[in-house]
N, C-alpha and C positions, 0 to 999 in steps of 0.2 A: 067381725072386720069384713067389709065388702069386699067381693072379686073387684081388681084392679080394672077401671075404664080400657087401659090402655091393651088388654089380652081378654078375646074371648074363650068360655069354655072349654071349647076344641083346639084353641090354642096351647092349654094348660094341660089338657089330658095328651097332645102331642109332646107338648115340653117334657112330664114324666114319663112317658115310653121311650122317649130319645135317652133319657139320661138314664132308666134301670137298665137301657142296651150298650150304653157307653160305659156302666160300670158291670157290665155283665151278672147283674143280679135279677132276680125273678119277681114280679110283683104280686107273686103269693108270699116269697120272704119278705119283701117289704111289708107287705099287710101282717105277715108275721112279728116284725118288730116293731110293727104301731099297737101291736096285742089286740090285732082286729081277726075275723078270720080269714082264712085263705083268699078268698075272694073278694075280697071287699076292693082292694087297688082294681084288680082286672074290671068290675063292673064299673068301677069309674071312668078308667081308659075305654072302654069300649061299647057300654052302654049309656055314659053319663049319668049314673046315679053312684052315689048322690050326685048332685047338681054342681056341689062346689064339697073341698077339702075343707074339714073339720081345721077350726085355727091351731090344736094341737098337732094335729096329723100334719099339717103343712109345715109347721115349724119342725118340725122332728125329720121330717123326709128334706128340708132345706138343710137343715147341720151336717144330717149324713150326705147330701152331695157338694157340700161345700159351698151353696149358691147362697144367694140375697132371695128372700121371701117371695118378693114380687115375680118371680118367673113361675113360680107356680099360684100366681093369682090374689097376692097379698097387694091390699091397698099402699099407693106411695105412704100412705101412714106411719108404716112400716120401716120405714126411714129413722134413723138416728131423730133425736130431740135435741133440739139446740136450747140450751143452759144459759142466762146470762153468765157474764163474769164480770163481776164489778170493782172496782177501783179505791173498796177497802177490806181492812184487813180485819180480821175478830182477834183479839190479841189472847193468848194463854201466859200472859206475863202481868206485866203492872197497868197493862190498859191502852188503846188505842184510841185517841181522839176520833169519832166520828165527821166524817168527810163528807159532803154531797155524795149519795150513789149515784157513781159515774158506771156507765157500762163501756167496759175496755176492749171487750171482745164476746166468744161464743165458744160454749164446749159444748161438741156433740157426744150425747148420751145412748148409748144401744135403747132404741127404745122399748125391747123385753125387760132390759135392765130397769128404763125409766120407769115401767108399768109394775114390777115386781116392786119399787119402792115408794110406789104410789104417787107418783109424780102426776104432775097435770102442767099441759102445757102453760106459760105464763106465770106459775107459783112458785118458780125454784129457780137457785141462783149458786152460783159459785164463788166463795169467799176464802181468802187464802188464811193461815195460821201466822201469828206472831208471836215468840217468845214459847215459854217448854213449861209452864205451870200445870197443861197437860199434859205432861211427857211422861210414861215413855209412850203410852198409846197415840194422842198425838204430838209433831215433832214441828218445829219450825219450819216454815216452808209449803207444811203439806196445801193441799187444796179440798176446800167440805163441799160439798150438795147438800144444801141447805131446801128442806121442805118448809117453803114460807105459809101454807097454809095449816100446818100442825104447830099450832103456839098454845096448846094447853096440855102440859107434862102429866105424866100419872103419877100417882104417891111412888111406885117402884124408882123412877127419876129416869134420864135420858140425857145425852149429849143435843143441848143449845146453843144457837146464837142471842145471845140476851144485848141487851143495854142500861147498864147504870148510870142516871145522870147525864153524861156524853163519851161515855166510855162504852165502848164495842169489844164484845169476847163471848169465846167459849167455855160455855162451864158445863158443870152436870148440874141440872135440875131437878128438884120434884115438890111437890106438891104438898106438903106440910100443914099438920093442922091449924098453922096460926099465918099461911100465906107461903109465896116458893120460897125456897132455898137450893141456894146456889154455892158451888163446890168446888172444888181445884182435887184433881188426881194426884198432882205431885204431891207429897206433904211437905216441900223445901218450899213451895211458893206461897207469895205472901196472903196476907189476907184478902176475901174478893172483898169491895168498897161495899159501903152501907148502901143505902137507897131504895129506892122502888123501881122494883123489875120489870121491864118490857120484854116481851118475849120475841123474837124476829122469826125461827122459827127452827125445826129440829134437822139435824145431820143426820142426813141417811145413809152418807156415802162420802169415803175418804180417799182421794188422789196423792199420793206420793211419789213426784217424780225424782229419777235414777240422778244420783249422787255422781 
């Protein structure tokens, strides 16, 4: 990740030194926290070597000081990833008829989380759950982050948004010897509709609003 255009190397070094002084912690102690030799941050601050902080070190320091990574030289790309929130619901019950996919807003995901989830800009969306056939793991009203690039379920299976006919639903999906097999987690749920399965994307994150 490149250094932010808004900050020079000297500004980043001065910021780190000021943060350490304000927190009453030495550069040697911070270096040890990073798993580096004690001279690591002293050389960075006073000699400009290395020229920039490693991404993992920068992230750990930002978390320690409780600041945005951009203050230590991260690109503005380290800000939140904006993910489309769509006006469709993935049924976890009898089935929700698919309407046109209309964006009704955006959700801001922490970019580090988005990176860990393997999400890419423009290839993710948020869809609301309707029904209880995936209970207790998924409940009515939950919001799901969907990776729309992941449309090939493995043999061991996973949670996917799928379409069967004109019904959009969230189901556990696996690749079987004769094709895709969809199932519900709730044993009391009605059978999954029959028909060809179109995979919309894999569920990678679940958000439950407080009741």
